C-alpha positions in Angstrom: -19.1 -0.7 29.0 -17.8 -1.1 25.5 -14.9 -3.2 26.6 -17.4 -5.8 27.4 -18.7 -6.2 23.9 -16.1 -8.4 22.3 -16.2 -10.9 25.0 -20.0 -11.0 24.8 -19.8 -11.5 21.3 -17.0 -14.1 21.2 -19.1 -16.1 23.8 -22.0 -16.0 21.5 -19.6 -16.9 18.5 -18.0 -19.7 20.5 -21.4 -21.3 21.5 -22.4 -21.1 18.0 -19.2 -23.0 16.8 -20.1 -25.8 19.1 -23.3 -26.5 17.5 -22.6 -25.6 14.0 -18.9 -26.1 13.6 -18.6 -23.0 11.9 -18.7 -19.1 12.1 -22.3 -17.5 12.4 -24.2 -17.1 8.8 -24.5 -13.4 9.3 -20.8 -12.6 10.4 -17.5 -12.7 8.5 -14.7 -13.8 10.8 -11.2 -12.5 9.8 -8.0 -13.6 11.7 -5.2 -11.4 11.1 -2.8 -9.1 13.2 -4.3 -5.8 14.4 -1.1 -4.9 16.3 0.0 -2.3 13.8 -3.2 -0.1 14.0 -2.5 3.4 15.1 -5.9 5.4 14.4 -8.9 4.7 12.3 -8.8 8.4 11.3 -8.3 8.5 7.6 -6.0 11.6 8.3 -3.6 9.4 10.3 -4.2 5.8 9.5 -1.4 4.7 7.1 -0.8 1.0 8.4 -2.0 -2.1 6.8 -4.8 -2.7 9.2 -6.3 0.7 9.0 -6.1 1.2 5.3 -7.7 -2.3 4.7 -10.3 -1.0 6.8 -11.1 2.2 5.0 -12.9 1.0 1.9 -15.5 -0.7 4.3 -16.0 2.5 6.4 -15.5 5.3 3.8 -16.0 6.5 0.4 -13.9 9.0 -1.9 -15.2 11.2 -4.5 -13.6 8.9 -7.1 -12.2 5.5 -6.4 -10.4 2.9 -8.4 -12.4 -0.2 -10.1 -11.0 -3.0 -8.1 -11.1 -5.2 -11.3 -9.3 -2.7 -13.4 -7.7 -0.1 -10.7 -6.4 2.2 -13.5 -9.9 3.1 -14.1 -11.3 5.8 -11.8 -15.0 5.5 -11.1 -17.4 8.0 -9.8 -18.4 7.3 -6.2 -19.3 10.1 -3.9 -19.1 12.3 -7.0 -21.3 11.7 -10.2 -18.9 13.8 -12.6 -16.2 16.4 -12.5 -14.5 18.8 -14.8 -11.2 20.2 -15.2 -10.7 23.9 -15.5 -9.4 25.6 -18.5 -6.0 26.3 -16.8 -5.7 22.4 -15.8 -5.3 23.6 -12.2 -8.8 22.9 -10.8 -11.5 20.3 -11.0 -15.1 20.8 -10.2 -17.1 18.0 -8.9 -20.8 17.3 -8.6 -21.7 15.5 -5.6 -24.3 12.6 -5.6 -27.4 14.3 -4.2 -28.9 11.1 -2.8 -25.6 10.2 -0.8 -25.9 10.1 2.8 -23.4 9.1 5.7 -24.3 6.3 8.3 -25.5 9.0 10.7 -28.2 9.8 8.2 -26.7 13.1 7.3 -26.7 14.2 3.6 -23.4 14.4 1.8 -22.6 18.3 1.0 -19.9 20.4 -0.2 -19.0 21.2 3.3 -18.0 17.7 4.0 -15.6 17.7 1.1 -13.7 20.8 2.3 -13.8 19.6 6.0 -12.4 16.2 5.1 -9.7 17.4 2.7 -8.5 20.5 4.6 -8.3 18.7 8.0 -5.9 16.2 6.6 -3.5 19.0 5.6 -4.2 20.9 9.0 -3.5 17.7 11.1 -0.2 17.4 9.0 0.1 13.6 10.1 1.8 11.0 8.1 -0.3 10.3 5.0 -0.9 14.4 4.7 2.1 14.6 2.1 -0.1 13.0 -0.5 -2.3 16.0 -0.4 0.5 18.8 0.2 2.1 17.6 -3.1 -0.7 20.0 -4.6 1.2 23.1 -2.9 -1.2 23.0 0.1 -0.4 23.8 3.6 -2.1 24.6 6.8 -2.3 28.4 6.0 -3.6 28.2 2.4 -5.5 25.0 2.0 -8.9 26.6 2.7 -8.4 28.9 -0.2 -7.9 26.0 -2.6 -11.3 24.3 -1.6 -14.3 26.5 -2.8 -18.1 25.4 -2.1 -20.1 26.5 -5.1 -23.4 25.2 -3.7 -24.5 22.1 -1.5 -23.7 19.8 -4.5 -20.6 21.4 -6.2 -17.2 22.0 -4.9 -14.2 23.3 -6.5 -10.7 21.8 -5.9 -7.6 24.0 -7.0 -3.9 23.6 -6.8 -0.6 25.6 -7.6 1.6 22.8 -8.2 2.7 21.8 -11.8 0.7 18.7 -11.7 -2.2 17.5 -14.1 -5.7 17.0 -13.3 -5.3 13.3 -14.0 -2.5 13.1 -11.3 -4.7 15.0 -8.8 -7.6 12.5 -9.4 -5.3 9.8 -8.4 -4.7 11.6 -5.2 -8.2 12.1 -4.5 -8.7 8.5 -4.8 -6.4 7.4 -1.9 -7.6 6.6 1.5 -6.4 9.8 2.9 -8.8 11.6 0.8 -11.9 9.6 2.5 -14.9 12.0 2.8 -16.1 12.2 6.4 -19.3 13.4 8.1 -18.4 17.0 8.9 -21.4 17.5 11.4 -20.9 14.3 13.2 -17.2 14.7 13.5 -17.3 18.5 14.8 -19.7 17.6 17.4 -17.2 15.1 18.7 -14.0 17.2 18.4 -12.1 17.9 21.7 -9.7 21.1 22.2 -10.3 22.0 18.4 -8.6 18.7 17.3 -11.0 18.4 14.1 -12.4 15.2 15.7 -9.0 13.3 15.7 -9.3 11.6 19.0 -12.8 10.5 18.3 -12.2 9.4 14.9 -9.3 7.1 16.4 -11.7 4.5 17.3 -15.0 5.5 15.8 -16.2 6.1 12.1 -18.1 8.8 10.3 -18.3 7.7 6.7 -20.8 6.4 4.0 -19.1 3.0 3.4 -20.9 -0.1 3.7 -19.8 -0.6 7.4 -19.3 1.3 10.6 -17.3 0.9 13.5 -19.3 -0.8 16.6 -16.4 -1.4 18.7 -12.5 -1.4 18.7 -10.5 -2.8 21.3 -6.6 -2.1 20.4 -4.6 -5.4 20.0 -7.8 -7.3 20.5 -10.9 -7.1 18.2 -12.5 -4.7 15.5 -16.0 -5.2 14.9 -17.9 -3.5 12.0 -21.7 -3.3 11.8 -23.6 -3.0 8.4 -24.6 0.4 7.0 -27.7 -0.2 5.1 -27.8 3.3 4.0 -24.4 3.3 2.1 -24.6 4.9 -1.4 -22.5 1.8 -2.3 -25.7 -0.2 -1.3 -26.2 -2.5 1.9 -23.4 -5.4 2.3 -24.4 -8.8 2.2 -23.4 -9.7 5.7 -24.6 -8.0 8.9 -21.0 -8.0 10.9 -17.4 -8.1 10.2 -15.3 -9.2 12.9 -11.5 -8.9 12.8 -9.8 -10.8 15.4 -6.1 -10.1 16.4 -4.0 -13.2 16.0 -0.4 -12.1 15.7 0.9 -15.5 14.9 0.5 -16.7 11.2 0.5 -20.2 12.3 -2.4 -19.7 14.6 -4.2 -17.8 11.8 -3.9 -20.9 9.6 -5.0 -23.2 12.1 -8.2 -21.3 12.8 -9.4 -21.0 9.0 -8.6 -24.5 8.5 -10.6 -25.7 11.5 -13.5 -23.3 10.5 -13.1 -21.0 13.3 -12.2 -18.1 10.9 -13.6 -17.3 7.5 -10.4 -15.7 6.3 -7.0 -15.7 7.3 -4.8 -12.8 6.2 -0.9 -12.0 5.9 0.2 -15.9 6.0 3.6 -16.9 5.3 4.8 -19.3 2.7 4.9 -22.2 5.0 1.3 -21.7 6.2 -0.2 -21.3 2.8 1.8 -24.6 1.4 0.5 -26.3 4.4 -3.1 -25.7 3.3 -2.8 -27.3 -0.2 -5.3 -30.0 -0.5 -7.1 -29.3 2.9 -10.8 -29.6 2.7 -13.0 -26.6 3.0 -10.3 -24.0 2.6 -8.8 -22.3 -0.5 -5.3 -20.8 -0.3 -4.8 -17.8 -2.4 -1.6 -15.9 -3.6 -2.9 -12.6 -4.8 -0.4 -10.2 -6.8 0.5 -7.3 -4.7 2.2 -4.0 -5.4 5.0 -4.5 -3.1 8.6 -4.8 -4.7 11.9 -6.3 -3.2 15.3 -5.3 -4.1 18.8 -5.0 -3.6 20.1 -1.4 -3.1 23.7 -0.1 -3.1 25.1 3.1 -1.6 26.7 4.5 -4.5 29.2 6.4 -2.6 30.1 3.9 -0.1 33.2 2.9 -2.3 34.4 3.1 -5.8 33.2 -0.3 -6.8 29.7 0.3 -5.4 29.3 3.3 -7.4 30.5 1.9 -10.6 27.7 1.4 -13.4 29.7 -2.0 -14.4 29.3 -3.4 -11.0 25.6 -2.6 -11.0 25.2 -4.4 -14.2 27.1 -7.4 -12.9 24.7 -7.6 -9.9 21.9 -7.8 -12.2 23.2 -11.4 -13.2 23.9 -12.4 -9.7 20.4 -12.1 -8.2 19.2 -15.7 -8.5 15.7 -14.6 -9.3 14.0 -18.0 -10.1 15.3 -19.8 -7.5 14.6 -17.2 -4.7 11.0 -16.6 -5.8 10.0 -20.3 -6.5 12.2 -22.5 -4.5 13.3 -20.4 -1.5 10.0 -18.3 -1.1 7.6 -21.1 -2.4 5.9 -18.7 -4.9 5.4 -16.0 -2.4 7.0 -13.8 -4.9 7.1 -13.6 -8.6 10.0 -12.3 -10.6 9.7 -8.5 -11.5 12.5 -6.3 -12.7 11.1 -2.8 -12.9 10.0 -0.3 -10.2 6.1 -0.2 -11.2 4.4 -3.3 -10.0 2.3 -5.1 -12.4 -1.2 -3.5 -12.4 0.2 0.1 -12.5 -0.4 2.5 -15.4 2.8 2.3 -17.5 4.1 -1.0 -15.9 6.5 -2.9 -17.8 6.9 -6.6 -17.6 10.4 -6.9 -19.0 12.6 -9.3 -17.1 15.9 -8.9 -19.2 18.2 -10.3 -16.5 18.7 -13.9 -15.3 21.3 -15.3 -13.0 24.6 -15.9 -14.9 27.6 -15.7 -12.6 30.0 -16.5 -15.5 28.6 -13.4 -17.5 28.7 -11.3 -14.1 32.4 -12.1 -13.7 33.3 -11.4 -17.3 31.6 -7.8 -16.9 33.5 -7.3 -13.6 36.9 -8.4 -15.2 36.4 -6.1 -18.2 35.7 -3.2 -15.8 38.9 -4.0 -13.9 36.8 -4.8 -10.7 38.9 -7.5 -8.8 38.1 -8.8 -5.2 35.2 -6.7 -4.5 33.4 -7.1 -1.4 30.7 -5.3 0.6 28.8 -5.5 3.8 24.9 -6.3 3.5 22.9 -4.8 6.4 19.6 -6.4 6.4 16.6 -6.7 8.7 16.9 -10.0 10.9 13.4 -11.3 9.8 12.2 -13.3 7.0 11.9 -12.7 4.0 14.6 -10.2 4.0 17.5 -12.3 5.9 16.3 -15.4 3.7 17.0 -13.3 0.5 20.1 -11.9 1.8 21.6 -15.2 2.5 20.6 -16.3 -1.0 22.4 -13.2 -2.4 25.5 -13.8 -0.3 25.8 -17.3 -1.8 25.2 -16.3 -5.5 27.4 -13.3 -5.7 30.2 -15.8 -4.1 29.8 -17.5 -7.3 31.4 -14.5 -9.3 34.0 -13.9 -6.6 32.2 -11.1 -4.8 32.4 -11.4 -1.1 29.1 -10.5 0.8 29.3 -10.1 4.4 26.0 -10.1 6.2 25.2 -7.7 9.0 21.4 -8.5 10.4 19.8 -6.0 12.6 16.4 -4.7 14.1 14.2 -3.0 11.3 14.6 0.3 13.0 18.2 0.0 13.1 18.7 -0.6 9.4 16.4 2.0 8.6 18.4 4.5 10.6 21.6 3.3 9.0 20.3 3.6 5.4 18.8 7.1 6.1 22.4 8.2 7.6 24.3 6.6 4.4 26.0 4.3 6.8 25.7 1.3 4.8 27.2 -0.5 1.7 24.1 -2.3 0.7 20.8 -3.4 1.9 17.8 -5.7 1.0 14.6 -3.6 1.2 11.0 -3.6 0.1 8.8 -0.7 -1.3 5.1 -0.5 -1.4 3.0 2.4 -2.8 1.3 5.3 -0.9 -1.2 5.7 -3.5 -2.4 4.4 -6.7 -0.3 6.3 -9.3 3.0 5.5 -11.0 4.5 8.6 -9.4 4.3 6.9 -6.0 7.2 4.8 -7.1 8.7 7.1 -9.8 9.5 9.6 -7.3 11.1 7.3 -5.0 13.4 5.3 -7.4 14.0 7.8 -10.1 13.9 11.1 -8.3 16.7 12.7 -6.0 16.7 16.6 -6.6 19.2 16.8 -3.7 16.9 19.3 -1.9 16.3 17.4 1.2 13.8 15.0 -0.2 14.5 11.4 1.4 13.5 9.3 -1.6 15.1 6.0 -2.2 17.4 7.4 -4.7 18.7 9.9 -2.1 19.3 6.9 0.2 21.3 5.2 -2.5 23.4 8.4 -2.9 22.4 8.4 -6.6 21.1 11.4 -8.8 20.5 11.8 -12.5 19.1 15.2 -13.5 17.5 13.9 -16.7 15.4 11.5 -14.5 14.4 14.1 -11.9 13.2 16.2 -15.0 11.4 13.5 -16.3 9.7 12.4 -13.1 8.4 16.1 -12.7 7.2 16.1 -16.2 5.0 12.8 -16.1 3.2 14.3 -13.2 2.4 17.3 -15.2 1.6 15.3 -18.2 -2.4 15.1 -18.6 -2.5 12.9 -21.7 -2.5 9.1 -20.5 -0.4 7.7 -23.5 2.4 10.2 -23.1 2.4 9.5 -19.3 2.8 6.0 -20.0 5.7 6.7 -22.5 7.2 8.9 -19.8 7.0 6.1 -17.2 8.2 3.5 -19.4 11.4 5.7 -20.3 12.0 6.0 -16.5 11.6 2.2 -15.7 14.0 1.3 -18.5 16.5 3.8 -17.2 16.5 2.5 -13.7 16.3 -1.1 -14.7 19.3 -0.7 -17.1 21.7 1.3 -14.9 21.1 2.1 -11.3 22.0 1.2 -8.0 18.8 -0.7 -7.4 18.6 -4.4 -8.5 15.0 -4.8 -8.3 14.0 -8.5 -8.4 10.5 -9.5 -6.9 7.0 -8.5 -6.7 5.2 -10.0 -3.7 2.0 -11.9 -3.4 -0.6 -11.5 -0.7 -0.8 -14.9 0.9 -4.5 -15.5 2.4 -6.7 -18.5 3.0 -10.7 -18.5 2.6 -13.3 -21.1 3.6 -14.8 -22.3 0.4 -18.2 -21.3 1.4 -17.2 -17.6 1.3 -18.1 -16.0 -2.1 -17.5 -12.5 -3.2 -14.4 -11.6 -1.6 -12.4 -8.9 -3.8 -8.6 -7.8 -3.2 -6.8 -5.5 -5.6 -3.2 -4.9 -6.1 -2.8 -1.9 -3.7 -2.7 -2.5 0.0 -5.9 -0.6 0.6 -7.9 -2.6 -2.2 -9.8 -4.9 0.3 -13.4 -5.2 -0.3 -15.9 -7.1 1.9 -19.3 -5.5 0.9 -20.2 -8.2 -1.7 -19.2 -11.1 0.5 -21.7 -14.1 1.2 -21.6 -17.2 2.9 -23.2 -20.2 1.4 
């Protein structure tokens, strides 16, 4: 019966289009690809579609202010207190908070929500297991004081401020334990049921989900956040970005997400629609395998490469402002991010650096995903490196094939991208600067590069509770990686969307999950 709902809904919407030439006044229609979605369980969902839905469906104890993400705001918790040993946090829960089911929020919900993430041990669970938690011990670190107070403890050498960042991640969403336990199957902690249902306190709840077709959310008037302005959110699966652009241009969708540069450029000057390029915490970079050859592991070559990346041309001309130039591993908007851009395209200077180091006739193979923008960037790099006499052979392949080669250290260089897993500078520092050579598969490990001093500083930064000192640590790490490493970070992406000009109140932050629909109105 459920599968009939979308078709009936679309029929009603289609009828209203013919009369109104617009989407219904109480429904926001979003055209995007839903093909990446695996599960709407916060313990599993880690794709763009699912994490962008979680702010509509769930709340956390604390969450980032979308207008200033570094600032964590009380959400389901009204306050918190760190323990004297800096190895625990005690939260006071909002006594008025209720879930969409009507069940009140209690400490048992917090304990169940966090412990099941660790016990299910799905992809996002690593965010919480950083605290020293595992399936056997996690229950001992989560203590109910009373219905409205819960104590969260850990053994890892990390600060309370770092733990707060982890607890603001989507995987830390608080779910309705009573409702989920009533729907569990074979002791799966409700995992199967939550793949296409919701059990949260967010401003919306799932009405129906048909994979690769449609997601429909209904308003949750009882949300502690307050009732949303619109009654229904309808996400329609439209895999082709050109088709998404056409739908929003014609008024058959209110928002078109994840457009390409060409689609966005084509909307300039079109009546009734606004193209938006929103800063996004995704970095694009050139990565060398430091052990692939003596030249590729030579710091002089890394320095020369920084002057052979044609930053401005790629960002503004080739990619049509889909990117902005950015040369450090923390995206703009993150705690401690630096905006320095000390490098520019200068093949003469690059050649002089190579000559001084005795690096003659350097060549390497650049393995790259055969999709835009990766292949476009790689082709531009092939041309720009040639200006200094460096020969670059391109070897395109499927994304999965390239990933396997890089993880197997079977490559010279690659063009890649990196997006954060949670909103804290450690998410990128532990990727670019940290390689303890203990089996951790970080980006630095993939590049066959390890600096003990940077490993120590990365760990020290997570243990530091003084925000100013943390900023200083991350600045030092960024400058070190920026100056001399096998990473040439060049670009920060922008999220390209189009929105009808009668849609007001839409908010999108820098992190992939920071998408907010609850204040949207249609005028």
